[in-house]
BAKOLMAR-759524 format. One record per residue (C-alpha): residue number from 1; x negated, y, z. Coordinates in steps of 0.25 Angstrom, whole numbers. Layout:
BEGIN
nr | xx | yy | zz
NUM | X | Y | Z .
...
end
This chain:
BEGIN
nr | xx | yy | zz
1 | 2 | -1 | 0 .
2 | -8 | 11 | -5 .
3 | -6 | 25 | 3 .
4 | 0 | 39 | -1 .
5 | -11 | 44 | -5 .
6 | -14 | 33 | -14 .
7 | -26 | 24 | -6 .
8 | -21 | 11 | 3 .
9 | -30 | 10 | 15 .
10 | -37 | 0 | 10 .
11 | -45 | 7 | -3 .
12 | -47 | 21 | 8 .
13 | -56 | 11 | 16 .
14 | -62 | 5 | 5 .
15 | -65 | 20 | -1 .
16 | -70 | 25 | 12 .
17 | -81 | 12 | 15 .
18 | -85 | 14 | -2 .
19 | -86 | 32 | 2 .
20 | -75 | 31 | -11 .
21 | -66 | 42 | -10 .
22 | -52 | 40 | 0 .
23 | -40 | 47 | 4 .
24 | -43 | 48 | 16 .
25 | -53 | 42 | 27 .
26 | -46 | 26 | 30 .
27 | -42 | 28 | 45 .
28 | -43 | 16 | 53 .
29 | -44 | 19 | 69 .
30 | -43 | 7 | 78 .
31 | -34 | 5 | 88 .
32 | -32 | 12 | 103 .
33 | -34 | 1 | 113 .
34 | -22 | -1 | 124 .
35 | -26 | 9 | 133 .
36 | -30 | 20 | 121 .
37 | -13 | 18 | 115 .
38 | -7 | 19 | 131 .
39 | -13 | 32 | 131 .
40 | -8 | 36 | 118 .
41 | 5 | 32 | 124 .
42 | 4 | 38 | 137 .
43 | -1 | 50 | 127 .
44 | 12 | 48 | 117 .
45 | 9 | 39 | 107 .
46 | 23 | 34 | 101 .
47 | 24 | 20 | 106 .
48 | 32 | 17 | 94 .
49 | 22 | 20 | 83 .
50 | 9 | 15 | 79 .
51 | -3 | 22 | 86 .
52 | -8 | 21 | 73 .
53 | 4 | 29 | 66 .
54 | 5 | 39 | 75 .
55 | -9 | 43 | 75 .
56 | -11 | 45 | 61 .
57 | 1 | 53 | 62 .
58 | -5 | 61 | 72 .
59 | -19 | 62 | 65 .
60 | -11 | 65 | 53 .
61 | -15 | 55 | 41 .
62 | -6 | 42 | 36 .
63 | -5 | 30 | 42 .
64 | -11 | 19 | 32 .
65 | 0 | 10 | 27 .
66 | -4 | -3 | 21 .
67 | 2 | -16 | 16 .
68 | 4 | -29 | 28 .
69 | -9 | -31 | 32 .
70 | -15 | -46 | 34 .
71 | -27 | -48 | 43 .
72 | -37 | -57 | 37 .
73 | -38 | -65 | 48 .
74 | -54 | -67 | 51 .
75 | -60 | -69 | 64 .
76 | -74 | -65 | 67 .
77 | -74 | -66 | 81 .
78 | -81 | -76 | 87 .
79 | -75 | -90 | 87 .
80 | -72 | -96 | 97 .
81 | -71 | -84 | 106 .
82 | -77 | -85 | 120 .
83 | -63 | -90 | 132 .
84 | -60 | -77 | 138 .
85 | -60 | -76 | 152 .
86 | -57 | -70 | 165 .
87 | -70 | -75 | 173 .
88 | -69 | -68 | 185 .
89 | -58 | -57 | 190 .
90 | -64 | -47 | 202 .
91 | -62 | -33 | 206 .
92 | -54 | -29 | 196 .
93 | -62 | -37 | 184 .
94 | -62 | -48 | 176 .
95 | -73 | -55 | 171 .
96 | -71 | -60 | 159 .
97 | -78 | -68 | 148 .
98 | -71 | -63 | 134 .
99 | -69 | -67 | 120 .
100 | -84 | -64 | 115 .
101 | -90 | -73 | 129 .
102 | -93 | -58 | 135 .
103 | -93 | -60 | 150 .
104 | -89 | -46 | 155 .
105 | -80 | -39 | 167 .
106 | -66 | -30 | 164 .
107 | -56 | -23 | 171 .
108 | -46 | -32 | 175 .
109 | -36 | -21 | 169 .
110 | -40 | -29 | 157 .
111 | -40 | -44 | 153 .
112 | -50 | -51 | 141 .
113 | -40 | -48 | 129 .
114 | -45 | -31 | 131 .
115 | -57 | -39 | 128 .
116 | -54 | -48 | 116 .
117 | -46 | -37 | 111 .
118 | -52 | -22 | 114 .
119 | -37 | -20 | 119 .
120 | -45 | -10 | 127 .
121 | -54 | -4 | 132 .
122 | -60 | -14 | 142 .
123 | -74 | -9 | 149 .
124 | -82 | -21 | 152 .
125 | -92 | -25 | 159 .
126 | -102 | -37 | 152 .
127 | -107 | -49 | 161 .
128 | -111 | -57 | 149 .
129 | -114 | -61 | 135 .
130 | -109 | -72 | 127 .
131 | -124 | -70 | 120 .
132 | -136 | -71 | 128 .
133 | -146 | -81 | 122 .
134 | -148 | -86 | 111 .
135 | -141 | -98 | 113 .
136 | -130 | -90 | 116 .
137 | -132 | -81 | 101 .
138 | -130 | -97 | 94 .
139 | -118 | -100 | 103 .
140 | -111 | -86 | 96 .
141 | -115 | -89 | 82 .
142 | -106 | -100 | 81 .
143 | -97 | -91 | 85 .
144 | -97 | -83 | 75 .
145 | -97 | -96 | 64 .
146 | -92 | -89 | 52 .
147 | -85 | -102 | 46 .
148 | -77 | -103 | 59 .
149 | -61 | -108 | 52 .
150 | -55 | -98 | 63 .
151 | -61 | -88 | 57 .
152 | -52 | -87 | 45 .
153 | -34 | -87 | 47 .
154 | -29 | -100 | 38 .
155 | -22 | -88 | 30 .
156 | -34 | -82 | 26 .
157 | -35 | -85 | 12 .
158 | -20 | -81 | 13 .
159 | -24 | -67 | 21 .
160 | -34 | -64 | 11 .
161 | -25 | -64 | 0 .
162 | -15 | -55 | 5 .
163 | -26 | -46 | 9 .
164 | -34 | -45 | -6 .
165 | -23 | -33 | -10 .
166 | -23 | -25 | 4 .
167 | -20 | -13 | 4 .
168 | -29 | -11 | 19 .
169 | -41 | -14 | 24 .
170 | -46 | -26 | 29 .
171 | -53 | -27 | 41 .
172 | -62 | -39 | 49 .
173 | -69 | -35 | 62 .
174 | -85 | -41 | 64 .
175 | -92 | -34 | 75 .
176 | -105 | -27 | 74 .
177 | -119 | -32 | 79 .
178 | -119 | -22 | 91 .
179 | -105 | -26 | 95 .
180 | -106 | -40 | 92 .
181 | -121 | -41 | 99 .
182 | -115 | -34 | 112 .
183 | -104 | -41 | 113 .
184 | -112 | -55 | 112 .
185 | -126 | -51 | 119 .
186 | -120 | -37 | 127 .
187 | -129 | -23 | 128 .
188 | -140 | -23 | 133 .
189 | -145 | -36 | 127 .
190 | -144 | -28 | 113 .
191 | -153 | -15 | 119 .
end
């Protein structure tokens, strides 16, 4: 579905990456965290309208309209993930093992799903990381096997066909090297 000015969001994005001519810069902000959205509602954001529509209206741009989007379903995270579990609960804090194998301490206002999904801002005290030795790294590598069948949904080929003539941008998430090494080893060993 082309926008009123003639470019689809996909065309606009590709031309921006190629330093081509575009009708406007793509506007693709990330979504708000739970506490941010709660505050916005307290400040008057209507609850009966998507926040993105309100934001676009407030800053004076047209929201991007696209055809129904199909998600590719490709999973780039480790497989299998570590078991998420509470190891200890004391003094208003949980000591947890998250899905990445980190042992961290978080406020008991939250649970491990806040670490998995980044639903809100959760300050963590780091206790232990999953990669401390070369042997740990060799074990971790096995969790990133690109040939793992579960990385692709059963209907992947069908999804790809549906996405062939799309007007929207398809994205895939892969952590950058520093971010990923921080998750495996922590900050201090990287310095």
